[in-house]
C-alpha positions as CSV (number, residue, x, y, z in Angstrom):
1,M,38.1,-49.2,46.4
2,G,38.3,-52.3,44.6
3,L,38.3,-53.2,40.8
4,V,34.5,-54.7,41.2
5,Q,33.4,-51.3,42.9
6,K,34.6,-48.9,40.6
7,L,33.5,-51.1,37.3
8,T,30.0,-50.8,39.1
9,L,30.4,-47.1,39.3
10,T,31.5,-46.9,35.9
11,I,28.7,-49.1,34.5
12,V,26.2,-47.0,36.9
13,T,27.4,-43.9,35.8
14,L,27.3,-44.8,32.3
15,T,24.0,-46.1,32.4
16,L,22.4,-43.1,34.2
17,S,24.3,-40.6,31.4
18,I,22.7,-42.5,28.7
19,I,19.3,-42.6,30.4
20,L,19.8,-38.9,31.1
21,A,20.6,-38.7,27.3
22,I,17.6,-40.4,26.3
23,S,15.3,-38.3,28.5
24,V,16.5,-35.0,27.3
25,F,15.9,-36.1,23.8
26,A,12.6,-37.6,24.4
27,Y,11.5,-34.2,26.2
28,S,13.1,-32.1,23.3
29,I,10.8,-34.2,21.1
30,T,7.6,-34.1,23.3
31,S,8.2,-30.4,23.6
32,K,8.3,-29.8,19.8
33,A,5.8,-31.9,19.1
34,L,3.6,-30.4,21.8
35,H,4.2,-26.7,20.6
36,K,3.4,-27.9,17.0
37,N,0.2,-29.3,18.2
38,V,-0.8,-25.9,20.5
39,Y,0.0,-23.8,17.3
40,Q,-2.1,-25.7,15.1
41,Q,-5.2,-25.6,17.1
42,I,-4.5,-21.9,18.1
43,T,-4.2,-21.3,14.3
44,G,-7.3,-23.5,13.7
45,T,-9.2,-22.0,16.4
46,L,-8.5,-18.3,15.2
47,E,-9.6,-19.3,11.5
48,L,-12.8,-20.5,12.9
49,V,-13.4,-17.6,14.9
50,T,-12.6,-15.3,11.8
51,G,-15.1,-17.2,9.5
52,I,-17.7,-17.0,12.3
53,I,-17.0,-13.2,12.3
54,D,-16.6,-12.5,8.6
55,E,-20.3,-14.1,8.5
56,Y,-21.7,-12.0,11.1
57,N,-20.3,-9.1,9.4
58,E,-21.8,-10.0,5.9
59,K,-25.2,-10.7,7.6
60,M,-25.1,-6.9,9.2
61,L,-24.1,-5.6,5.7
62,S,-26.8,-7.3,4.2
63,I,-29.5,-6.0,6.9
64,S,-27.8,-2.6,6.2
65,S,-28.0,-3.0,2.6
66,L,-31.4,-4.1,2.5
67,K,-32.6,-1.5,4.9
68,A,-30.9,1.5,2.7
69,Q,-32.5,0.2,-0.5
70,N,-35.6,0.1,1.1
71,R,-38.1,2.0,-1.3
72,E,-40.3,3.6,1.8
73,V,-36.8,5.0,3.0
74,K,-35.7,6.3,0.0
75,R,-38.9,8.1,-0.8
76,A,-39.1,9.6,2.4
77,L,-35.8,11.2,2.0
78,D,-36.6,12.7,-1.4
79,K,-39.8,14.3,0.2
80,G,-37.7,15.3,3.3
81,I,-40.7,13.5,5.4
82,N,-39.2,11.0,8.1
83,R,-42.9,9.8,9.2
84,G,-43.1,6.2,9.2
85,I,-39.4,5.3,8.7
86,A,-39.0,4.8,12.4
87,Q,-41.5,1.8,12.4
88,S,-39.7,0.5,9.3
89,L,-36.5,0.5,11.5
90,N,-38.5,-0.5,14.6
91,D,-39.4,-3.8,12.6
92,T,-36.0,-4.5,11.4
93,I,-34.7,-4.1,15.6
94,R,-37.3,-6.4,16.6
95,T,-36.2,-9.5,14.3
96,H,-32.5,-8.8,14.7
97,S,-31.3,-9.1,18.2
98,F,-27.8,-8.0,17.8
99,V,-28.8,-4.7,16.4
100,N,-28.8,-1.7,19.1
101,Y,-30.5,1.0,17.0
102,M,-30.6,2.4,13.5
103,F,-30.2,5.9,11.8
104,V,-31.2,7.2,8.7
105,I,-29.0,9.7,7.4
106,D,-29.7,12.2,4.8
107,N,-27.3,13.5,2.0
108,E,-26.1,16.5,4.1
109,G,-25.0,14.0,7.1
110,Y,-27.9,14.8,9.3
111,V,-29.9,11.9,11.5
112,F,-33.2,12.0,9.4
113,S,-34.9,9.0,11.3
114,T,-33.8,7.0,14.1
115,S,-35.2,3.6,15.5
116,T,-37.2,4.1,19.1
117,I,-37.2,0.8,20.5
118,T,-34.4,-1.8,21.3
119,H,-34.5,-5.4,20.2
120,Q,-35.6,-6.3,23.7
121,G,-38.8,-3.9,23.1
122,E,-37.7,-1.4,25.6
123,K,-37.8,2.3,24.4
124,Y,-35.0,3.7,23.0
125,N,-34.4,7.7,23.0
126,G,-33.6,7.7,19.2
127,E,-35.2,11.1,19.0
128,K,-32.7,13.0,20.6
129,W,-30.5,12.4,18.0
130,L,-32.6,13.6,15.1
131,Y,-31.3,16.5,13.2
132,S,-27.5,15.7,14.5
133,K,-24.9,16.0,12.4
134,I,-23.3,12.5,12.2
135,E,-19.8,14.0,10.9
136,N,-19.3,15.3,14.4
137,Y,-18.9,11.8,16.0
138,P,-15.5,10.6,15.1
139,M,-16.1,6.7,14.9
140,F,-18.0,7.8,11.7
141,N,-15.0,9.0,10.2
142,G,-14.5,7.3,6.8
143,L,-17.9,5.3,7.0
144,F,-19.6,7.2,4.4
145,T,-18.8,6.0,1.2
146,N,-20.2,4.5,-2.1
147,V,-20.0,1.0,-0.8
148,S,-21.2,-0.9,2.5
149,N,-18.8,-0.3,5.7
150,I,-18.2,-1.9,9.0
151,S,-16.2,0.3,11.6
152,K,-13.9,-0.6,14.1
153,P,-15.2,-1.3,17.7
154,N,-15.6,1.8,19.6
155,S,-17.4,3.2,22.4
156,D,-21.1,4.2,21.6
157,P,-22.2,7.7,22.6
158,F,-25.7,6.9,21.4
159,L,-26.2,4.3,24.3
160,S,-26.8,5.4,27.9
161,D,-24.5,2.6,29.2
162,L,-21.8,3.4,27.1
163,K,-21.4,0.0,25.6
164,T,-19.0,-0.7,22.7
165,S,-20.4,-0.8,19.2
166,Q,-19.5,-1.2,15.8
167,W,-21.4,0.9,13.0
168,I,-22.6,-0.3,9.9
169,T,-23.2,1.9,6.7
170,S,-24.8,1.6,3.5
171,L,-26.1,3.8,0.7
């Protein structure tokens, strides 16, 4: 092999080594930038979703608190007569499409009154839950306190198609 061929081979080898080193360096920088960008997008999306869920939960707590403070409901509980309460609950269901049903629980923990329709206007057989002891359902553990609460999602024994639901309680 001649001197020109050795020199050419050396130059080509050095050039390829430099190009390879630059390529690896560029890939490393691009990969880090891409990972950082993806992380920022995921973090931003999670913050947005968290905000939307928090807003939804606040709306649900507000509805629950308003219904719990309703004078008709309090009067009916004091008198022990649940007549007319289902209509009031049904009115709330009609106006809020994300509410599956509503229960009014008395001071002893029994279902005092229930809604009787779904938000689609279909019949909801809430009457079968009347006078059920609500503490017998584990998803309500810890929900009945002096403040409004939202449960963790859980399978719903009060719906026939066994959806996952959350429960909101207010005093």
